[in-house]
N, C-alpha and C positions, 0 to 999 in steps of 0.2 A: 583586385585581388581579395580585398577584405570582405566583399560580398560572397564570395565563394568559399569562405572558411566557415565551417559549422559551430558558430559561437553559442548558439542555444544548446546543442548537444553536448559541447565541452563543459558549459555552465551546468547542464543537467548532470553529466558524469561526476563533476566535482561535488555537486550537492549530494549525489547518491553515495559518494565516498564518505561525506560528512554525516550522513544519516547512518551508515555502516559503524563509523567509528562511535557515534553516540550510542548506538545498539550494543556494540561490544564493551563500552564503558560500564554497562549493567552488569556483565560478567565479572569485571575486574574490580569494581567498586563495592563496597559492603553497604547495601542499601536494603529497605525492606522489600517484602515480596510484592506488595501492592504498588510501591512506587516503580519497581523494576517491570512489573507487568505492564503499567501504564505507560511508560517509556517505550516498552517494546511495542505495544499495540499501535501507538502513535506513530512511530518511525516506520513501522511496517505499513500502515495504510498511506502515510505521505510518501514512502518509496514506491508503492504501487501505483500512486496517481502520476508521481514523476515518470515512471517507466511508461505509463500508458500514453500520456500526453507527449513526452518528448521522444522517446525511442520507438514507440510503436505508431506515432504520427496520428493519433486518434483525431486530434483537432484540425487536421488539415485537409479532409476530405470535403466534399460538398455535403454529404449526408451525415454530418457531425450528431444531429439529434438522434438518429438511429442507433449510431455506435455507442452514445452515452446511455441511451435508454436500455440497450442490451446489456451494458456492463452492470447497470443498476439492477436490472432484473436477475442477473447472475449472482450479485452480491446479496439480494433478497432471498434466493433459492439456497445460497450457501448458509447464510444465517438461519433460515428456517430448518434446514437439516442438522447443522450444529446444535441448536437449541432445541429442536425436536428430539435429537438423539439424547442431549443431557437431561430432558424431561422424562424420557423413558426409561433410560438405563441408570441413571445416578439418582435422579430425585424420586423415582419410584411411581410416577404417573403413567398411566396406559391409556 
């Protein structure tokens, strides 16, 4: 019966709840903007990785490398879009 219980998913869910509590503590505690944003960014990326690996089963297929390559490519495109928008709209470079 123990092998049928999804212990990895339960541990991932508990870890996700812990990360959410840490992110909520930024709102309720009086901390500097830089520290708060750092905590939020770290918890967001760790939460995304937990969701990808544990709940979307990214590491369980035969073609792991293409899944992780596609995710990496998506992150690069997202970062290029965000920083390109900041570059053009806020920092004034065209």
